[in-house]
Steps between C-alpha positions, in 0.01 A plus 500: 500500500633397162314190412388351171312189403487297182345170398684216335331172424261511800764632742479857631852639544528777764816701439623694800681812381659594836836411638368478866176319579387625845266738682332719381504341152398165635132574546457611140688188377286271721183673385591459136585127521194427732276667236647272231433194701143619584449548123563132439863524404616154608863510380694798634869555431678780682810629320729640768796559271568870603437432874818492707348535845191359677425529870311261726169668423555435130567133563192472709309676229627252230405211729148645543467549124618140445226381741235699328593362160515143636158545671354612170625185335800665337870561551737787561857478396803728495753556214829673453569536870823685589739303715454719807125470477527123449722481817230682701233268369712195587591628851131541582397164348263671244663305215354182645153635405558739213664366179802719400629476146821646365342640188159570354507227247558220744223646725264504203588147414423396861138617442490266196528782249 
């Protein structure tokens, strides 16, 4: 899976480099973000800018990662979500739990950066 991370003012930005976030890439993605949370990264921003498709398993995975971050005293947010992906998140109700930001800058600002 194409995935990179970078740190900006206390926020770890996870950049997904795939157009489709689904099985079998999902387990590698989940493992990478879970490892960040376990390593005391409390502010996680997932950049989904290239992602044009997610399936129900991906949405469940994002919800689980959100719960992990919250349980660790942190937050997980999404940025640069394509319209189709945002529609899927809205249809499933995930946006009621996971903050979705139109761009990276507004997401970073929501962390107080």
